[in-house]
N, C-alpha and C positions, 0 to 999 in steps of 0.2 A: 243279669239274672231275671228270668221270667217267673211268673206266678206259679208255674208248675214245679219249680224247684223248692217251694216252701212246703215243709212237712210239719203240720201242726200235730202235736201229741198232747196227751192229757197233761204232761208236765209243764210245757210252755204255756198252754192255755191257762193252767192254774196259776202260773207266775204272773201272767197278764191280769188275771182276776184279782190276785193279791195286790198288784200294783194299783189297779183301779180303786179297790177298797181303801188302800192307804191314801190315795189322792183325795178321796171323799173325807177321810180323817183330817187331812191338811186343811181343807176348806172349813171343817168344823172348828179346828183349833184356831185358825185365823179369825173366825167369827167371834170366838170367845176371848180373843186378845192374847192367846198363848203363842207368841211368835217363835220362841226357842223350840217348843215342842213341835210346832208346825214344820220348822226347818229340819228337825231330826226325822220326822215322819216322811217329809219330802225326799230326803236322802235315801231312806229305806225303800220308798216307792220307786225311786230311780234305779236302785240296785235290783229290785224285783223285775222291773220292766226290762232292764238291760240283760238280766239273766234269761228272760223269756226270748229276747231277740237273739242272743248269742246261741241259744239252744236250737234255733231254726236252722 
């Protein structure tokens, strides 16, 4: 697969942005000591990023 096969749309770019936002939330929760909340948000971030990748 070469880079020409990648078709970025508003949908998958938005999913990547949501994933990045959620990863920032994970960092914030870990800093506050909320490990369970960080794990839940990390799973949601993973799902958002995986959705963006699979949409490519």
